[in-house]
C-alpha positions in Angstrom: 19.4 48.8 -42.4 21.6 48.1 -39.4 21.4 44.7 -37.8 20.1 44.9 -34.2 21.4 42.3 -31.7 19.0 40.4 -29.4 18.8 41.6 -25.8 20.5 39.2 -23.3 18.8 40.9 -20.3 15.2 40.2 -21.0 13.6 37.3 -19.0 11.3 36.1 -21.8 13.0 36.5 -25.2 9.8 35.3 -26.9 7.0 37.3 -25.2 4.3 35.1 -26.9 6.1 32.0 -25.4 6.4 32.6 -21.6 7.6 29.0 -21.3 11.1 30.2 -22.5 13.3 32.0 -20.1 16.9 33.3 -20.3 18.8 32.0 -17.4 21.2 34.8 -16.8 18.6 37.4 -15.8 16.6 34.8 -13.9 19.3 33.3 -11.6 19.9 34.8 -8.1 22.0 32.1 -6.4 25.7 32.9 -6.1 26.3 29.2 -6.6 24.8 29.2 -10.1 26.2 31.0 -13.1 24.8 31.2 -16.7 26.2 32.9 -19.7 24.3 35.2 -22.0 21.4 33.8 -24.1 21.4 30.4 -22.5 17.7 29.5 -22.1 15.4 27.0 -20.4 12.1 25.8 -21.9 9.3 24.6 -19.7 5.5 24.9 -20.0 4.9 24.8 -16.3 7.3 26.8 -14.1 10.4 27.9 -16.1 11.1 30.7 -13.7 11.5 28.1 -10.9 14.7 26.7 -12.5 16.9 27.2 -9.5 14.8 25.1 -7.2 13.1 22.6 -9.6 16.0 21.9 -11.9 19.1 22.3 -9.7 18.6 19.7 -7.0 20.3 19.1 -3.6 22.3 22.3 -4.0 23.5 22.9 -0.5 27.0 24.2 -1.6 29.8 25.0 -1.8 30.0 23.4 -5.3 28.9 25.6 -8.2 26.9 25.0 -11.3 28.4 26.9 -14.3 26.5 27.1 -17.6 28.2 28.7 -20.6 26.7 31.0 -23.2 24.2 30.1 -25.9 23.1 26.8 -24.3 19.6 25.3 -25.0 18.0 23.4 -22.1 14.9 21.4 -22.9 12.1 20.8 -20.5 12.9 18.8 -17.5 16.7 19.0 -17.7 18.0 18.6 -14.2 21.4 19.0 -12.5 22.0 16.8 -9.4 24.4 18.4 -7.1 26.8 17.0 -4.5 24.3 17.5 -1.7 22.5 14.3 -2.9 25.5 12.2 -1.7 25.1 9.5 1.0 27.6 7.5 2.9 28.3 4.1 1.3 31.1 2.9 3.6 28.9 1.3 6.2 26.0 -1.1 6.3 23.3 1.5 5.6 23.2 4.5 3.2 20.3 6.1 5.1 20.9 9.7 6.4 19.6 9.1 10.0 20.8 12.5 11.4 18.6 14.6 9.2 15.5 13.0 10.8 16.1 14.9 14.1 15.8 13.9 17.7 18.9 12.5 19.3 19.8 11.1 15.8 21.0 14.7 15.0 23.9 14.2 17.4 25.5 12.1 14.7 25.4 14.8 12.0 29.1 14.5 11.6 28.5 11.2 9.8 26.9 13.1 6.8 29.0 16.3 6.7 32.1 16.5 4.7 31.2 13.6 2.4 33.5 13.5 -0.7 32.2 15.5 -3.7 33.1 15.7 -7.3 33.5 19.5 -7.4 31.7 22.0 -9.6 29.4 21.0 -12.5 30.6 22.9 -15.6 28.8 23.2 -18.9 30.6 24.8 -21.8 29.2 27.1 -24.5 26.7 26.2 -27.2 25.5 22.9 -25.5 22.1 21.5 -26.4 20.3 19.4 -23.7 17.3 17.3 -24.9 14.1 16.7 -23.0 14.5 15.2 -19.5 18.3 14.9 -19.5 20.0 14.6 -16.1 23.5 15.6 -15.2 25.1 14.1 -12.2 27.5 16.0 -9.8 30.9 17.2 -10.9 30.4 16.5 -14.6 32.1 18.7 -17.2 30.4 19.1 -20.5 32.5 20.4 -23.4 31.6 23.2 -25.9 29.3 22.4 -28.7 28.1 19.1 -27.1 24.7 17.5 -27.6 23.0 15.7 -24.8 20.2 13.4 -26.1 16.8 13.4 -24.5 16.5 11.2 -21.4 20.3 10.9 -21.0 21.9 10.4 -17.6 25.3 12.1 -17.8 27.6 10.5 -15.2 31.0 11.2 -16.9 32.6 14.2 -18.7 31.5 14.9 -22.3 34.1 16.0 -24.8 33.9 19.1 -26.9 31.4 18.6 -29.8 30.5 15.2 -28.5 27.0 13.7 -28.9 26.0 11.5 -26.0 22.9 9.5 -25.1 21.6 6.8 -22.9 21.7 5.8 -19.2 24.5 6.0 -18.4 25.2 8.4 -21.3 27.8 7.1 -23.8 29.6 8.9 -26.6 27.6 8.3 -29.8 29.8 10.3 -32.1 31.7 13.6 -32.5 30.1 16.4 -34.5 33.4 17.2 -36.2 36.8 15.6 -36.5 39.7 16.5 -34.2 41.1 19.1 -36.6 37.9 20.9 -37.1 37.1 20.8 -33.4 40.5 22.5 -32.7 39.6 25.2 -35.3 36.1 25.7 -33.8 37.6 26.1 -30.3 40.1 28.5 -31.5 37.4 30.6 -33.3 35.2 30.6 -30.1 32.4 32.4 -31.9 30.5 32.7 -28.6 33.0 35.3 -27.5 32.7 37.4 -30.7 31.5 41.0 -30.1 27.7 40.9 -30.2 27.5 43.3 -33.1 29.9 41.2 -35.2 28.1 38.0 -34.2 24.8 39.5 -35.3 26.1 40.1 -38.8 27.1 36.4 -39.2 24.2 34.5 -37.7 23.6 32.5 -40.9 27.2 31.4 -41.0 27.3 30.5 -37.3 24.1 28.4 -37.7 24.6 26.8 -41.1 28.0 27.5 -42.5 31.1 25.4 -42.8 34.2 25.7 -40.5 36.0 27.4 -43.4 33.2 29.9 -43.7 33.2 30.5 -40.0 36.9 31.2 -40.1 36.4 33.7 -43.0 33.7 35.5 -40.9 35.8 35.8 -37.7 36.6 39.3 -36.5 39.9 40.6 -37.8 
């Protein structure tokens, strides 16, 4: 019997669980990108991800999420639009309140930003994790529940806390280099489908042996 790949274009991959949505077919903003099979899980409004979970996104910075990422309930990305001035006595954004205060809008435009927020492939975000602007999260990383990620996360790093700190690496440097070279998330979907068990539970050696020729 031929193995049949999952469909990356369906909004709800588990019809009996509408709380789970695939992000790629959901997202409409040109400033947000998500790879195939990355999903968000929320019992309330999972389809409101762009407005409830990506905050202060006034552009032009982008949020890029790789393939095969798992985002638990309440994961939020804070974008550069949340920035306030800190070089004067007050951080309050007076011009947005209107009236003649709006004449000073130049005081809050062009504030320095940290650039795009970029999430690699195969990243797992625990419940309620928060990612601050301009952070880059490496492939295969794990973000513990409740973490506040303020700095870049290395490939296959496990981070947790507020602010999030590196707890450990999932593999040693040599195996991480091998995993990055294998890049199983880029394998043809038919080939990947035939090696799900190895991808989920095999060793690095077994993954190398399963790689496309």
